[in-house]
N, C-alpha and C positions, 0 to 999 in steps of 0.2 A: 897126260899132255905128250904129244909126239915130239921126237928128237928132231933136230934141224935136218939131219940126214933123211929121216923118214919123210918129213915134209917135202924136201927137194925131190925125193924119189917119187912121191905121189904127184907133184907137179909135172914132173917129166912124163909120168904115165898119162895124165889128163891131156897135156899138150900134144902127145902122140895120138891119142884117140881123137883129138879135134881135127887131126889132119885126114881122118878117114873120110871117104866119099859119102858114106851113109850117116855121118855124124848128126846131120839135122833132120834125118827121117823121122825120129821121135823128138818132136820139139820140146816137150816137157822134160824128158830125160836130159836133153842137151842143155836146157836152161839150169836144171839142177847141178849138172857137172860144172857148168861155168861158174855158178855161185860158189861151189866148193872151191874152185881154183882161185877165185877172188879172195876168199877167206883164208886159204893156205898161204897165198902170196903176202896178204896183210900180216898174218902171224909170222911168216919168215922175215919180213922187213921191219916187224915192230910197229906196223901201221904207218900211215902217211905221216911224215914228220910235221906237217902243219896242222894235223887234226886237232891237237890239244890247244891250238892258238886261236887268235881272233878272226874275224871274217868281215868282208865288205858286202853289204846288201845293196843290190840295184833292182829297181822295179821300173818297167817301161810299159805304158799303156798301149794296147794294140787296137784291133778292130773293136768298135763300139762307141766311139766319140766321147761325149761328156760322161756316159755311163762307165766306159772303160777307165777313164781318168778317176772317177769316184771309186771304182774298184781297186785302183792302185793305192788310193788312201786307205781303203779298208784292209787291204793286205799288209800295208805298212803298220797299221795299228794292231793287226793280229800278231805280227812278229814282235812289235814294241811290247805288247802286253806279256808275251811268252818270256821275253828277255827280262822284263821287270821281275817276274815270278822267280827267275833263276838268280836274280841279283846281278845281272850283267849290266854293263854300261852301254849306252847307245848315244851317238853323236851324229847329227846330220851333216853331210859333207856337201850335198847339192840337192836342190829341189826346184823343179819348173812347175809352178802351181797355176791352175786355171781360176776363173772368177768364182767358182762354186766351191773352192776349197780341195778340189781333186788334184792329182799329180799327173802331168804328162810323162815325166820321168823323175826319179828320185834315187838318191844314194846316201847310205849311212854306214858308220863303222860301228860294229858290235864287238865289245871287248869282254873277255872272261875266259874261264878255263873250258875247253872242249867246245867252243863255239862253232868252229868250222866243221868239226866232225858231226855235230848236232844238226846243223843246217844244210850241209852240202847236197844232200839228196832232194832238198826243196826246190832246187834249180830246175826251171822249165816253164811251160805255159800253164797258167791257171785260167779257168773258165767260170763265169758267173752268168746264172740265168735267174731272171727276176722281173717284176714289173718295174720298169725304170721310172724314177721320180723326174727324169728329164724328158720323158716321152709324154707329150700333150694328149695322146690318144689312150694312154694307160695300157699300152700293149706289152706283152712279154718281150723281153730283149735278152739277147746273148752277148757277152762282152769278153774280152780277153786281155790278159797282161802277162808280160814276161818277167819272171822272178829269176835272179841270178845271185848266188853266193859264191864269192871267191876268197881263197885264203889270203891273209895279210902277209906280205913279203917285204918287210921293212929293210932287209939287207939286199943291196943292189947286186951283190955277188951271187945271190940265189938264182937270178935269171937276168942276165945282161941284155940290153937292147941297143943295137948300134943307132947312133943319132940319125944316120941316113934313112932309117926306116920310120922316123917320126915326123909327123906334121903337127906343130905346136902353135896354137893361136891364143891370143889374149883378148880379154873383153872386160868391160866394166861389170862388177858384181851386181847381181839382181836381187840379192837378199837384203834383209833388214840390216841396220847398223848405222844409220845417220849419214851425215854429209861425207865423213871421212871415207866411207866405203866406196862412194862413187867418184871420188877425185882421182883415183888411180885405177887402172885396168888390172884388177887382181884376179879376176876369174880366168881359169885356164881350161882349154879344150885341146886334148891330145888324141891324135889318130894314128894307129899303127897301120901304116900303108900296105904291108903285105897281107894282113888279115882283115883290115878295115874295122878292127875293134876300136872303140873310142871311149874316152873318159872325159867327163865335164866336172870340174871342181871349183867351188867358190866359197867353201865354208871355212877356209883358213883366213887369217888376218893379212897375209901378204901374199904377193904374186909368187915369190920363191917358195913359200910354204905350201901354196896350192900346187905348184909344179912338182914339188917333191912328193906330195900325197897322190897326185895324179899318176905319176910314174910308178908309185908303189902299187896302186890299184891296177894299172895296166899290166905289170908284171904278174899279178894274181890272176887276171883274166887270161893272159897267155899260158900260165901254168896250168889252169883248168882246162883250157882248149887243147893243150898238148896231151894231157892225161886222157881226155875224152877221145881224141884222135887215135891214141895208141889202143885204147879199149875197142873202138870201132874196127880198126884194122886187125886186131887179134880175132875178132868175130867175123871177118870177111866183108865188112862194110866199108864203103868210102866216106872219109871225113867230110862233113858238111861245113859250108863256109858260114851259113847263117841259120838262125831258127825262125821259122815263120810263126808270128803271133796270131794264129788263126785256128779255125775249126780243123779238128783231126790231129793236131799236135799237142793237145793238152794233157798234162799229167794228172790233174785233179780238177773236179768240177764242184762248184758251190751252187746248189740249186735252192732257191728261196720261194719259187712259185712254179707249178701249182702245188707242190709239196716241199718239205724241208729235208735236204740231204746233202751231205758232202761226201764225195767218193773219190778215192785214189785209183786211177785206172791202171797203175802198175802192180799194186799189191791186192787190190780188190777190197781194202779197208773202207767201210761205210760208217758214218756217224750221222744220226738224224737231228742232233742238236746243233743245227747250222750256226745259230747265233752264238752258242758257246764256243765253237770253233773259231769264229771270227773274233771272238773275245780273247783269243790266245790259247784256248784248250786244244793244242794240236798234237798232244802226246800220242794219241792212238795211231796217227800217221807216221810219226818218228819211230815208234815202236814197231810198226808194221814193216818198216824198212830193214829192221835188224833181224826179222824172223827168217 
């Protein structure tokens, strides 16, 4: 194991090399060096301080209509089954469900050791190709969903947000719970105006509890965005304001027709047991990110 001094020396060498005009001439070499830099920094810092903690999962259906909303349900069940295998807890915070059992959007809290470090690279656009059960002509359809994992930041001091930057709205809860739920406006929607990041929570019993949980999730979203923006700027890219949930931006494809294949487009990892993956067997993709 390298000493802290050796690690810092190597980090300085790599950062100096990245400033060279020809650094990106050999793309494969550049990516290898950047990966080494990330690993060295993680070792120097002892890893992300939130890596060992809980995470908030959000899934938003994109292009694909009812099929994309059904895909959102499939992805949720995939992560739910994986969490069950690990013995982790999962609690629904909000879901906007359609008439077919699919989700327009969905969020849940997953609790356990190393949840965020396990899932954080699952964030991105996921793509489904299949014969859609919602297509009367039995045609093959492509649908997209955005998956986002953010760390749980229960301590407000970790990332304070000025009240002037927040737009907070209240509404009646749409979830189950009987008459008491609908008597008061317990659901909370929070928008961070500078970034347009938003959170919708109705899974808690009171308006105040939903507001507290919503702010906690928003801090997690802002933390993740800040980390992503730092990484992009380090590599010479401009921070993006939004992620397009459409063709060309996907990190992983789930093909169920005309053949069975799940492929991660970042690592090249492929699994032909698509049903197994969607049943929660996602270990090959999680391991592929560590290589």
